[in-house]
C-alpha positions in Angstrom: 0.0 -0.1 0.0 1.7 3.1 -1.2 1.5 6.6 0.6 0.5 9.6 -1.6 1.6 13.3 -0.8 -1.0 15.9 -0.9 -0.2 16.8 -4.5 -0.2 13.3 -5.7 -3.9 12.9 -5.0 -5.2 13.0 -8.5 -8.2 12.0 -10.6 -8.6 8.3 -11.1 -6.6 7.4 -8.1 -8.3 5.3 -5.4 -7.3 6.3 -1.7 -8.5 5.4 1.7 -10.5 8.1 3.3 -11.8 7.4 6.8 -11.1 3.7 6.1 -13.3 3.6 2.9 -12.0 3.2 -0.6 -12.7 6.5 -2.6 -12.0 7.3 -6.1 -10.6 10.8 -6.7 -13.2 12.3 -9.3 -11.7 16.1 -9.3 -8.5 17.5 -7.8 -7.3 21.0 -7.9 -4.1 22.1 -6.1 -4.8 25.8 -5.0 -2.0 28.2 -4.2 -2.8 31.5 -2.5 -0.3 34.2 -1.6 -0.5 34.1 2.1 -1.3 30.4 2.7 0.5 27.2 1.8 -0.8 25.3 -1.1 -3.8 22.8 -0.7 -5.4 20.2 -2.8 -9.1 20.5 -3.0 -10.6 17.1 -4.2 -14.0 15.6 -4.9 -14.2 12.0 -3.7 -16.6 9.3 -4.6 -16.9 6.5 -2.0 -16.6 3.1 -3.9 -18.8 1.4 -1.2 -21.6 3.8 -0.6 -21.5 5.7 -4.0 -21.7 9.1 -2.3 -19.7 12.0 -3.5 -18.1 14.5 -1.2 -15.5 17.3 -1.0 -12.1 17.1 1.0 -9.0 19.2 1.3 -5.5 17.9 1.7 -2.9 20.2 3.1 0.9 20.1 2.4 1.5 18.0 5.6 -1.2 15.5 4.7 -0.8 12.2 3.2 -3.3 9.6 1.9 -2.9 5.8 1.5 -3.7 4.3 -1.8 -6.3 1.7 -1.5 -5.5 -1.9 -2.0 -7.7 -2.7 -5.0 -7.3 -5.9 -7.2 -9.0 -6.8 -10.4 -10.3 -10.3 -10.8 -12.3 -11.8 -13.5 -15.8 -13.2 -12.5 -18.7 -14.6 -14.7 -22.0 -13.2 -14.6 -24.6 -16.0 -14.3 -28.2 -14.5 -14.0 -30.3 -11.8 -12.4 -33.5 -12.3 -10.4 -35.6 -9.7 -8.3 -32.6 -7.3 -7.7 -30.1 -10.2 -7.1 -27.1 -10.4 -9.5 -25.5 -13.8 -9.3 -21.9 -14.4 -10.3 -19.3 -17.4 -10.1 -15.4 -17.7 -10.2 -14.8 -18.7 -13.9 -12.3 -21.5 -12.8 -15.0 -22.9 -10.2 -18.7 -22.6 -11.3 -19.8 -24.0 -7.9 -18.3 -20.9 -6.1 -21.4 -18.7 -6.6 -22.1 -15.4 -4.9 -24.5 -12.4 -5.2 -23.5 -8.7 -5.8 -26.0 -6.1 -4.8 -27.5 -3.7 -7.4 -26.3 -0.7 -5.6 -22.6 -1.9 -6.0 -23.1 -2.6 -9.7 -24.6 0.7 -10.5 -25.4 1.5 -14.2 -23.4 -1.2 -15.7 -26.0 -3.8 -14.4 -28.4 -2.9 -17.2 -26.0 -4.2 -19.6 -25.0 -7.6 -18.0 -25.6 -10.5 -20.2 -25.7 -14.2 -18.9 -22.4 -16.0 -19.1 -20.2 -12.8 -19.6 -17.0 -12.5 -18.1 -16.5 -9.2 -16.2 -13.8 -7.5 -14.2 -14.5 -7.3 -10.4 -12.8 -4.5 -8.5 -11.9 -6.1 -5.1 -11.0 -4.0 -2.0 -8.8 -5.5 0.8 -9.1 -3.9 4.1 -6.7 -3.9 7.0 -8.0 -7.1 8.4 -7.3 -8.9 5.0 -11.1 -9.2 4.4 -11.9 -8.9 0.7 -15.0 -6.9 -0.6 -16.2 -6.5 -4.2 -16.7 -2.8 -4.6 -17.5 -2.6 -8.3 -17.8 -4.4 -11.6 -16.3 -3.2 -14.9 -17.9 -4.5 -18.1 -16.0 -4.7 -21.5 -16.6 -1.2 -23.0 -18.2 -2.5 -26.2 -20.7 -5.4 -26.0 -22.7 -7.2 -28.6 -26.4 -7.6 -28.1 -29.4 -8.9 -30.2 -32.5 -6.6 -30.5 -35.4 -8.5 -28.9 -38.1 -5.7 -29.7 -38.3 -2.5 -31.7 -40.9 -0.6 -33.5 -41.0 -1.2 -37.2 -39.3 1.4 -39.4 -42.0 3.6 -41.3 -41.3 3.7 -45.1 -39.2 6.9 -45.8 -38.2 7.6 -42.2 -34.9 5.8 -42.5 -33.8 8.4 -45.0 -34.1 11.1 -42.5 -32.0 9.3 -40.0 -34.2 9.4 -36.8 -33.8 7.1 -33.9 -36.2 4.7 -32.0 -36.1 2.9 -28.7 -35.1 -0.8 -29.0 -35.3 -3.5 -26.3 -32.2 -5.7 -26.1 -32.1 -9.4 -25.3 -31.3 -8.7 -21.7 -34.0 -6.2 -21.3 -32.1 -2.9 -21.6 -33.3 -0.2 -23.8 -31.1 1.8 -26.2 -31.8 4.4 -28.8 -30.9 2.9 -32.2 -31.2 4.3 -35.8 -34.6 3.6 -37.6 -33.2 0.9 -40.0 -32.5 -1.5 -37.4 -35.2 -4.4 -36.6 -35.9 -7.3 -34.4 -33.1 -9.9 -34.6 -30.3 -7.5 -35.7 -27.0 -7.7 -33.7 -25.6 -4.4 -32.4 -22.5 -3.2 -30.6 -23.4 -0.9 -27.4 -21.0 1.2 -25.4 -21.6 -0.1 -21.8 -20.2 3.2 -20.4 -22.3 5.6 -22.1 -25.3 3.4 -22.9 -25.3 4.3 -26.5 -25.6 2.4 -29.9 -22.2 2.3 -31.6 -22.7 0.2 -34.7 -24.2 -2.8 -36.4 -22.4 -6.0 -35.5 
């Protein structure tokens, strides 16, 4: 676990703040004439999801959180419960709460490998604090309104339902059964597969 000086606490770093792993969302080192510089940061708790402001002075330090990535396999979702397993041991099943998954939960597909962010606390207890999906994933359109003749030339969009129940705005020319690529970070249609 490395120690960061006040000015090394920058965007995308994950630090321990009051015993919780927090991602630095914004940071700005302010230098005023009469005072010593300070780093004003916005932190997002990776456990509760809350965002808050914090200030680090020249004498302050922060510990980088002990976060590892591990591949896990998404199995299925039922009534707000998302079940996963270890890819090398399918019998080792566990549930991850929807609050921890956040927005990416909408784009989970059965039997998809995802990357789990695992936080190890001082007592060497592991806790999954987030899941990263591949940036681009392929989906089949399960339901979409039919294209009206002439509407495809103007290039409008319509809402399509994907095989996993997620909805995405797609171009008018796409129909049921088409395979598309979706950006899981933005939730937007990318291209036809």
